[in-house]
DSSP file (Angstrom, degrees, kcal/mol; ACC not computed):
  #  RESIDUE AA STRUCTURE BP1 BP2  ACC     N-H-->O    O-->H-N    N-H-->O    O-->H-N    TCO  KAPPA ALPHA  PHI   PSI    X-CA   Y-CA   Z-CA
    1    1 A X     >        0   0    0      0, 0.0     4,-1.4     0, 0.0     3,-0.3   0.000 360.0 360.0 360.0 -27.1  -14.8   -5.0   -4.7
    2    2 A X  H  >  +     0   0    0      1,-0.2     4,-2.1     2,-0.2     5,-0.2   0.810 360.0  65.5 -64.6 -27.7  -14.8   -8.4   -2.9
    3    3 A X  H  > S+     0   0    0      1,-0.2     4,-2.4     2,-0.2    -1,-0.2   0.947  99.8  51.5 -61.0 -48.5  -12.0   -9.5   -5.2
    4    4 A X  H  > S+     0   0    0     -3,-0.3     4,-3.1     1,-0.2    -1,-0.2   0.897 109.3  48.7 -61.9 -43.1   -9.8   -6.9   -3.6
    5    5 A X  H  X S+     0   0    0     -4,-1.4     4,-2.3     2,-0.2    -1,-0.2   0.907 110.3  51.4 -62.2 -37.1  -10.7   -8.1    0.0
    6    6 A X  H  X S+     0   0    0     -4,-2.1     4,-2.0     2,-0.2    -2,-0.2   0.893 113.3  46.0 -64.6 -44.6   -9.9  -11.7   -1.0
    7    7 A X  H  X S+     0   0    0     -4,-2.4     4,-2.9     2,-0.2     5,-0.2   0.932 111.3  52.3 -63.3 -47.5   -6.5  -10.5   -2.5
    8    8 A X  H  X S+     0   0    0     -4,-3.1     4,-2.5     1,-0.2    -2,-0.2   0.930 110.5  45.5 -62.0 -47.7   -5.8   -8.5    0.5
    9    9 A X  H  X S+     0   0    0     -4,-2.3     4,-2.4     2,-0.2     5,-0.3   0.875 112.6  52.4 -64.4 -39.4   -6.5  -11.5    3.0
   10   10 A X  H  X S+     0   0    0     -4,-2.0     4,-2.9     2,-0.2    -1,-0.2   0.967 112.3  44.3 -61.6 -51.4   -4.4  -13.8    0.9
   11   11 A X  H  X S+     0   0    0     -4,-2.9     4,-2.9     1,-0.2    -2,-0.2   0.917 114.1  51.4 -56.9 -39.8   -1.4  -11.4    0.9
   12   12 A X  H  X S+     0   0    0     -4,-2.5     4,-2.0    -5,-0.2    -1,-0.2   0.921 110.6  46.5 -64.0 -44.9   -1.9  -10.8    4.6
   13   13 A X  H  X S+     0   0    0     -4,-2.4     4,-2.8     2,-0.2     5,-0.3   0.914 113.7  49.9 -64.3 -43.7   -1.9  -14.6    5.4
   14   14 A X  H  X S+     0   0    0     -4,-2.9     4,-2.8    -5,-0.3    -2,-0.2   0.948 112.2  46.8 -66.0 -41.9    1.2  -15.1    3.1
   15   15 A X  H  X S+     0   0    0     -4,-2.9     4,-1.8     2,-0.2    -1,-0.2   0.892 112.2  49.9 -68.7 -36.0    3.1  -12.2    4.8
   16   16 A X  H  X S+     0   0    0     -4,-2.0     4,-2.7     2,-0.2     5,-0.3   0.928 112.7  47.9 -65.2 -49.0    2.1  -13.5    8.4
   17   17 A X  H  X S+     0   0    0     -4,-2.8     4,-1.7     1,-0.2     6,-0.3   0.957 112.5  48.0 -59.6 -47.7    3.3  -17.0    7.5
   18   18 A X  H  <>S+     0   0    0     -4,-2.8     6,-1.2    -5,-0.3     5,-1.1   0.871 110.4  53.7 -61.1 -32.7    6.5  -15.7    6.1
   19   19 A X  H ><5S+     0   0    0     -4,-1.8     3,-0.9     1,-0.2     6,-0.2   0.927 112.1  41.8 -65.7 -49.3    6.9  -13.6    9.3
   20   20 A X  H 3<5S+     0   0    0     -4,-2.7    -1,-0.2     1,-0.2    -2,-0.2   0.707 111.0  57.1 -79.5 -14.2    6.6  -16.6   11.7
   21   21 A X  T 3<5S-     0   0    0     -4,-1.7    -1,-0.2    -5,-0.3    -2,-0.2   0.574 112.2-120.6 -90.1  -2.3    8.7  -18.8    9.6
   22   22 A X  T <>5S+     0   0    0     -3,-0.9     4,-2.5    -4,-0.4     5,-0.2   0.381  78.3 123.0  88.7  -0.3   11.5  -16.3    9.8
   23   23 A X  H  ><S+     0   0    0     -5,-1.1     4,-2.0    -6,-0.3    -4,-0.2   0.916  72.2  50.7 -57.9 -41.4   11.7  -15.9    6.1
   24   24 A X  H  4>S+     0   0    0     -6,-1.2     5,-3.1     1,-0.2     4,-0.3   0.918 111.4  47.8 -65.1 -43.3   11.2  -12.0    6.2
   25   25 A X  H >45S+     0   0    0     -7,-0.3     3,-1.1     3,-0.2    -1,-0.2   0.905 109.7  53.2 -69.4 -39.6   13.9  -11.5    8.8
   26   26 A X  H 3<5S+     0   0    0     -4,-2.5    -1,-0.2     1,-0.2    -2,-0.2   0.876 116.7  38.3 -51.1 -41.3   16.4  -13.6    6.9
   27   27 A X  T 3<5S-     0   0    0     -4,-2.0    -1,-0.2    -5,-0.2    -2,-0.2   0.299 112.0-118.0-100.9  12.5   15.8  -11.6    3.8
   28   28 A X  T < 5S+     0   0    0     -3,-1.1    -3,-0.2    -4,-0.3    -4,-0.1   0.891  79.2 116.6  52.9  50.3   15.6   -8.2    5.6
   29   29 A X    > < +     0   0    0     -5,-3.1     3,-1.0    -6,-0.1    -4,-0.2  -0.243  19.9 127.8-133.9  53.3   11.9   -7.3    4.6
   30   30 A X  T >>  +     0   0    0     -6,-0.3     3,-2.1     1,-0.2     4,-0.6   0.709  54.9  83.3 -71.5 -19.2   10.3   -7.3    7.9
   31   31 A X  H 3> S+     0   0    0      1,-0.3     4,-2.1     2,-0.2    -1,-0.2   0.671  73.6  76.4 -61.7 -17.0    8.9   -3.9    7.1
   32   32 A X  H <> S+     0   0    0     -3,-1.0     4,-1.9     1,-0.2    -1,-0.3   0.791  88.3  56.9 -56.6 -29.1    6.2   -5.7    5.2
   33   33 A X  H <> S+     0   0    0     -3,-2.1     4,-1.7     2,-0.2    -1,-0.2   0.909 106.6  49.8 -67.7 -43.1    4.7   -6.5    8.6
   34   34 A X  H  X S+     0   0    0     -4,-0.6     4,-2.2     2,-0.2    -2,-0.2   0.905 110.3  49.4 -66.4 -41.7    4.6   -2.6    9.4
   35   35 A X  H  X S+     0   0    0     -4,-2.1     4,-1.9     1,-0.2    -1,-0.2   0.868 111.7  49.6 -68.8 -34.7    2.9   -1.9    6.0
   36   36 A X  H  X S+     0   0    0     -4,-1.9     4,-1.1     2,-0.2    -1,-0.2   0.860 110.6  49.1 -66.3 -34.8    0.3   -4.6    6.7
   37   37 A X  H  X S+     0   0    0     -4,-1.7     4,-1.8     2,-0.2    -2,-0.2   0.844 111.3  50.2 -74.6 -35.8   -0.3   -3.2   10.2
   38   38 A X  H  X S+     0   0    0     -4,-2.2     4,-0.7     1,-0.2    -1,-0.2   0.854 108.9  51.8 -73.5 -34.3   -0.8    0.4    8.7
   39   39 A X  H  < S+     0   0    0     -4,-1.9     4,-0.4    -5,-0.2    -1,-0.2   0.824 112.1  47.2 -66.2 -31.8   -3.2   -0.9    6.1
   40   40 A X  H >X S+     0   0    0     -4,-1.1     4,-1.8     1,-0.2     3,-0.8   0.840  95.8  75.9 -75.2 -37.9   -5.3   -2.6    8.9
   41   41 A X  H 3X S+     0   0    0     -4,-1.8     4,-1.7     1,-0.3    -1,-0.2   0.816  91.5  49.7 -57.3 -41.8   -5.3    0.5   11.2
   42   42 A X  H 3X S+     0   0    0     -4,-0.7     4,-2.5     1,-0.2    -1,-0.3   0.828 109.2  53.7 -67.5 -26.8   -8.0    2.6    9.4
   43   43 A X  H <> S+     0   0    0     -3,-0.8     4,-1.8    -4,-0.4    -2,-0.2   0.883 107.2  50.2 -76.9 -29.5  -10.3   -0.3    9.2
   44   44 A X  H  < S+     0   0    0     -4,-1.8    -2,-0.2     2,-0.2    -1,-0.2   0.861 112.2  47.6 -69.0 -35.0  -10.1   -0.8   12.9
   45   45 A X  H  < S+     0   0    0     -4,-1.7    -2,-0.2     1,-0.2    -1,-0.2   0.897 109.4  54.2 -66.1 -42.2  -10.8    2.9   13.6
   46   46 A X  H  <        0   0    0     -4,-2.5    -2,-0.2     1,-0.3    -1,-0.2   0.885 360.0 360.0 -60.3 -39.9  -13.7    2.8   11.2
   47   47 A X     <        0   0    0     -4,-1.8    -1,-0.3    -5,-0.1    -2,-0.2   0.496 360.0 360.0 -74.9 360.0  -15.4   -0.1   13.0
């Protein structure tokens, strides 16, 4: 199960770096930030 958490964190960090460098906006895939936020939301409510 911890492998999934590690993969999730790696994907999250990559998406955030791509967001702040402007890569997502240039390629019209900013919606990845929203998907990332939706996946984090249940964990925040659970805690």
